[in-house]
Every structure is written in C-alpha cells, then in structure tokens.
A tleap script that builds the chain and sets N, CA, C and O, in Angstrom:
source leaprc.protein.ff14SB
mol = sequence {
  NMET GLN GLY LYS ARG ARG LEU THR GLU ASN
  VAL ALA LEU LYS ILE ALA GLU PHE LEU LYS
  PHE THR LYS ARG GLU SER ASP TYR PHE ILE
  LEU LEU VAL GLN TYR GLU ASN ALA LYS ARG
  ALA GLU GLU LYS GLN TYR PHE PHE GLU ARG
  MET ALA LEU LEU ARG LYS LYS CLEU
}
set mol.1.N position { -1.414 1.279 -24.627 }
set mol.1.CA position { -1.088 1.430 -23.221 }
set mol.1.C position { 0.215 2.189 -23.071 }
set mol.1.O position { 1.128 2.057 -23.887 }
set mol.2.N position { 0.285 2.961 -22.048 }
set mol.2.CA position { 1.459 3.780 -21.768 }
set mol.2.C position { 2.369 3.144 -20.710 }
set mol.2.O position { 3.341 3.767 -20.283 }
set mol.3.N position { 2.068 1.923 -20.288 }
set mol.3.CA position { 2.881 1.284 -19.264 }
set mol.3.C position { 2.502 1.690 -17.856 }
set mol.3.O position { 3.233 1.397 -16.909 }
set mol.4.N position { 1.364 2.364 -17.701 }
set mol.4.CA position { 0.925 2.819 -16.388 }
set mol.4.C position { -0.347 2.079 -16.012 }
set mol.4.O position { -1.404 2.277 -16.613 }
set mol.5.N position { -0.224 1.225 -15.007 }
set mol.5.CA position { -1.386 0.499 -14.513 }
set mol.5.C position { -1.358 0.546 -12.999 }
set mol.5.O position { -0.293 0.526 -12.382 }
set mol.6.N position { -2.509 0.605 -12.424 }
set mol.6.CA position { -2.602 0.602 -10.969 }
set mol.6.C position { -2.566 -0.824 -10.448 }
set mol.6.O position { -3.133 -1.739 -11.045 }
set mol.7.N position { -1.888 -0.991 -9.321 }
set mol.7.CA position { -1.899 -2.290 -8.656 }
set mol.7.C position { -3.194 -2.433 -7.873 }
set mol.7.O position { -3.657 -1.485 -7.237 }
set mol.8.N position { -3.766 -3.612 -7.923 }
set mol.8.CA position { -4.907 -3.879 -7.057 }
set mol.8.C position { -4.363 -4.383 -5.722 }
set mol.8.O position { -3.202 -4.779 -5.623 }
set mol.9.N position { -5.208 -4.364 -4.706 }
set mol.9.CA position { -4.794 -4.873 -3.404 }
set mol.9.C position { -4.449 -6.357 -3.490 }
set mol.9.O position { -3.505 -6.812 -2.844 }
set mol.10.N position { -5.204 -7.112 -4.279 }
set mol.10.CA position { -4.938 -8.548 -4.417 }
set mol.10.C position { -3.578 -8.805 -5.050 }
set mol.10.O position { -2.839 -9.679 -4.597 }
set mol.11.N position { -3.245 -8.061 -6.077 }
set mol.11.CA position { -1.946 -8.226 -6.730 }
set mol.11.C position { -0.829 -7.791 -5.774 }
set mol.11.O position { 0.217 -8.438 -5.700 }
set mol.12.N position { -1.053 -6.711 -5.058 }
set mol.12.CA position { -0.054 -6.242 -4.091 }
set mol.12.C position { 0.194 -7.302 -3.021 }
set mol.12.O position { 1.334 -7.516 -2.609 }
set mol.13.N position { -0.858 -7.955 -2.578 }
set mol.13.CA position { -0.711 -9.009 -1.575 }
set mol.13.C position { 0.105 -10.174 -2.138 }
set mol.13.O position { 0.963 -10.724 -1.447 }
set mol.14.N position { -0.158 -10.544 -3.369 }
set mol.14.CA position { 0.601 -11.626 -4.000 }
set mol.14.C position { 2.075 -11.249 -4.152 }
set mol.14.O position { 2.956 -12.088 -3.963 }
set mol.15.N position { 2.338 -9.996 -4.492 }
set mol.15.CA position { 3.719 -9.526 -4.600 }
set mol.15.C position { 4.406 -9.600 -3.238 }
set mol.15.O position { 5.546 -10.053 -3.129 }
set mol.16.N position { 3.699 -9.152 -2.208 }
set mol.16.CA position { 4.260 -9.180 -0.853 }
set mol.16.C position { 4.567 -10.617 -0.421 }
set mol.16.O position { 5.595 -10.873 0.207 }
set mol.17.N position { 3.683 -11.541 -0.756 }
set mol.17.CA position { 3.924 -12.950 -0.427 }
set mol.17.C position { 5.121 -13.484 -1.199 }
set mol.17.O position { 5.959 -14.188 -0.636 }
set mol.18.N position { 5.207 -13.159 -2.475 }
set mol.18.CA position { 6.308 -13.618 -3.313 }
set mol.18.C position { 7.647 -13.102 -2.793 }
set mol.18.O position { 8.646 -13.821 -2.798 }
set mol.19.N position { 7.653 -11.845 -2.343 }
set mol.19.CA position { 8.880 -11.234 -1.833 }
set mol.19.C position { 9.148 -11.586 -0.368 }
set mol.19.O position { 10.143 -11.156 0.215 }
set mol.20.N position { 8.242 -12.374 0.212 }
set mol.20.CA position { 8.372 -12.834 1.602 }
set mol.20.C position { 8.484 -11.674 2.594 }
set mol.20.O position { 9.321 -11.679 3.498 }
set mol.21.N position { 7.611 -10.678 2.395 }
set mol.21.CA position { 7.547 -9.560 3.319 }
set mol.21.C position { 7.048 -10.050 4.666 }
set mol.21.O position { 6.287 -11.015 4.740 }
set mol.22.N position { 7.476 -9.384 5.731 }
set mol.22.CA position { 6.912 -9.651 7.050 }
set mol.22.C position { 5.479 -9.128 7.061 }
set mol.22.O position { 5.055 -8.463 6.116 }
set mol.23.N position { 4.739 -9.419 8.112 }
set mol.23.CA position { 3.350 -8.941 8.239 }
set mol.23.C position { 3.314 -7.411 8.181 }
set mol.23.O position { 2.499 -6.830 7.465 }
set mol.24.N position { 4.198 -6.771 8.934 }
set mol.24.CA position { 4.230 -5.295 8.943 }
set mol.24.C position { 4.602 -4.734 7.573 }
set mol.24.O position { 3.999 -3.766 7.110 }
set mol.25.N position { 5.591 -5.339 6.932 }
set mol.25.CA position { 5.985 -4.876 5.601 }
set mol.25.C position { 4.840 -5.045 4.608 }
set mol.25.O position { 4.596 -4.174 3.773 }
set mol.26.N position { 4.143 -6.172 4.707 }
set mol.26.CA position { 2.978 -6.404 3.829 }
set mol.26.C position { 1.898 -5.372 4.085 }
set mol.26.O position { 1.330 -4.807 3.150 }
set mol.27.N position { 1.618 -5.129 5.354 }
set mol.27.CA position { 0.599 -4.137 5.711 }
set mol.27.C position { 0.964 -2.770 5.141 }
set mol.27.O position { 0.113 -2.077 4.583 }
set mol.28.N position { 2.223 -2.390 5.284 }
set mol.28.CA position { 2.669 -1.092 4.782 }
set mol.28.C position { 2.548 -1.026 3.261 }
set mol.28.O position { 2.096 -0.024 2.708 }
set mol.29.N position { 2.954 -2.097 2.599 }
set mol.29.CA position { 2.893 -2.144 1.140 }
set mol.29.C position { 1.444 -2.021 0.654 }
set mol.29.O position { 1.169 -1.301 -0.305 }
set mol.30.N position { 0.531 -2.718 1.311 }
set mol.30.CA position { -0.889 -2.636 0.950 }
set mol.30.C position { -1.406 -1.212 1.161 }
set mol.30.O position { -2.137 -0.679 0.327 }
set mol.31.N position { -1.018 -0.602 2.288 }
set mol.31.CA position { -1.427 0.789 2.534 }
set mol.31.C position { -0.880 1.727 1.468 }
set mol.31.O position { -1.562 2.660 1.044 }
set mol.32.N position { 0.342 1.480 1.040 }
set mol.32.CA position { 0.940 2.302 -0.005 }
set mol.32.C position { 0.153 2.189 -1.307 }
set mol.32.O position { -0.080 3.185 -1.991 }
set mol.33.N position { -0.252 0.974 -1.638 }
set mol.33.CA position { -1.065 0.761 -2.846 }
set mol.33.C position { -2.419 1.460 -2.690 }
set mol.33.O position { -2.900 2.107 -3.621 }
set mol.34.N position { -3.024 1.327 -1.518 }
set mol.34.CA position { -4.313 1.986 -1.277 }
set mol.34.C position { -4.169 3.505 -1.374 }
set mol.34.O position { -5.033 4.188 -1.925 }
set mol.35.N position { -3.068 4.022 -0.831 }
set mol.35.CA position { -2.806 5.461 -0.903 }
set mol.35.C position { -2.702 5.915 -2.360 }
set mol.35.O position { -3.312 6.909 -2.752 }
set mol.36.N position { -1.934 5.187 -3.146 }
set mol.36.CA position { -1.746 5.545 -4.554 }
set mol.36.C position { -3.043 5.425 -5.351 }
set mol.36.O position { -3.247 6.168 -6.311 }
set mol.37.N position { -3.915 4.503 -4.967 }
set mol.37.CA position { -5.174 4.301 -5.690 }
set mol.37.C position { -6.296 5.217 -5.203 }
set mol.37.O position { -7.338 5.317 -5.850 }
set mol.38.N position { -6.088 5.884 -4.071 }
set mol.38.CA position { -7.124 6.761 -3.515 }
set mol.38.C position { -7.373 7.933 -4.461 }
set mol.38.O position { -6.445 8.481 -5.056 }
set mol.39.N position { -8.621 8.295 -4.583 }
set mol.39.CA position { -8.990 9.375 -5.498 }
set mol.39.C position { -9.224 10.703 -4.779 }
set mol.39.O position { -8.960 11.771 -5.331 }
set mol.40.N position { -9.709 10.628 -3.569 }
set mol.40.CA position { -10.016 11.865 -2.830 }
set mol.40.C position { -8.918 12.181 -1.829 }
set mol.40.O position { -8.242 11.284 -1.324 }
set mol.41.N position { -8.751 13.451 -1.552 }
set mol.41.CA position { -7.722 13.909 -0.613 }
set mol.41.C position { -7.929 13.302 0.776 }
set mol.41.O position { -6.963 12.984 1.469 }
set mol.42.N position { -9.194 13.142 1.179 }
set mol.42.CA position { -9.485 12.583 2.503 }
set mol.42.C position { -9.005 11.130 2.589 }
set mol.42.O position { -8.480 10.697 3.615 }
set mol.43.N position { -9.193 10.397 1.510 }
set mol.43.CA position { -8.735 9.007 1.482 }
set mol.43.C position { -7.215 8.953 1.545 }
set mol.43.O position { -6.647 8.165 2.302 }
set mol.44.N position { -6.562 9.785 0.755 }
set mol.44.CA position { -5.098 9.819 0.764 }
set mol.44.C position { -4.579 10.153 2.164 }
set mol.44.O position { -3.626 9.535 2.640 }
set mol.45.N position { -5.198 11.117 2.812 }
set mol.45.CA position { -4.783 11.513 4.160 }
set mol.45.C position { -4.940 10.354 5.141 }
set mol.45.O position { -4.066 10.123 5.976 }
set mol.46.N position { -6.052 9.628 5.040 }
set mol.46.CA position { -6.301 8.487 5.916 }
set mol.46.C position { -5.203 7.433 5.760 }
set mol.46.O position { -4.641 6.974 6.755 }
set mol.47.N position { -4.897 7.050 4.526 }
set mol.47.CA position { -3.878 6.031 4.294 }
set mol.47.C position { -2.491 6.537 4.666 }
set mol.47.O position { -1.667 5.771 5.165 }
set mol.48.N position { -2.225 7.820 4.430 }
set mol.48.CA position { -0.939 8.398 4.803 }
set mol.48.C position { -0.731 8.322 6.312 }
set mol.48.O position { 0.357 7.975 6.772 }
set mol.49.N position { -1.760 8.642 7.075 }
set mol.49.CA position { -1.665 8.596 8.534 }
set mol.49.C position { -1.445 7.171 9.029 }
set mol.49.O position { -0.672 6.949 9.961 }
set mol.50.N position { -2.110 6.220 8.418 }
set mol.50.CA position { -1.912 4.819 8.806 }
set mol.50.C position { -0.494 4.356 8.470 }
set mol.50.O position { 0.112 3.608 9.238 }
set mol.51.N position { 0.035 4.795 7.333 }
set mol.51.CA position { 1.417 4.444 6.985 }
set mol.51.C position { 2.398 5.063 7.983 }
set mol.51.O position { 3.381 4.430 8.369 }
set mol.52.N position { 2.125 6.300 8.396 }
set mol.52.CA position { 2.996 6.974 9.361 }
set mol.52.C position { 3.022 6.209 10.684 }
set mol.52.O position { 4.074 6.086 11.311 }
set mol.53.N position { 1.873 5.700 11.106 }
set mol.53.CA position { 1.831 4.911 12.345 }
set mol.53.C position { 2.647 3.637 12.214 }
set mol.53.O position { 3.368 3.265 13.139 }
set mol.54.N position { 2.543 2.972 11.087 }
set mol.54.CA position { 3.310 1.743 10.870 }
set mol.54.C position { 4.798 2.030 10.782 }
set mol.54.O position { 5.610 1.237 11.258 }
set mol.55.N position { 5.169 3.157 10.178 }
set mol.55.CA position { 6.587 3.517 10.069 }
set mol.55.C position { 7.222 3.656 11.447 }
set mol.55.O position { 8.377 3.282 11.648 }
set mol.56.N position { 6.468 4.190 12.383 }
set mol.56.CA position { 6.981 4.352 13.746 }
set mol.56.C position { 7.277 2.997 14.380 }
set mol.56.O position { 8.172 2.877 15.216 }
set mol.57.N position { 6.526 1.986 13.981 }
set mol.57.CA position { 6.680 0.658 14.558 }
set mol.57.C position { 7.761 -0.163 13.871 }
set mol.57.O position { 8.247 -1.141 14.441 }
set mol.58.N position { 8.150 0.222 12.646 }
set mol.58.CA position { 9.159 -0.551 11.911 }
set mol.58.C position { 10.515 -0.299 12.409 }
set mol.58.O position { 11.477 -0.871 11.897 }
savepdb mol mol.pdb
quit
C-alpha cells in the first residue's frame, strides 16, 4: 500500500461525528468526500456545485 485510500461516506460521517461537526459542516465534508470519490467529470461538477451552495450558507 502507498498510504492512499479513499474515504467512504460512512467513514466520513463517523469522522464528522467524532469531530462534532455541525450539520452544515458534516454535509459539506460528506460532499467533499463524494467529490473526491467521483469518477466522471459530471459527477465532480454536481458535487462541486452543491459544495458551492453550502459555502454561501456557512
């Protein structure tokens, strides 16, 4: 192993709970994980746009 592993949404949620993120922070963190795990450009664009909307609200 090279030390590179993808986070799953479930693990990201557990991390967010452990770090006591707010609901918005958790949502953003999950979107970030989904963005990083997306394989197609369309998927990345979708998650990027959702993150941008949440950033405006933070």
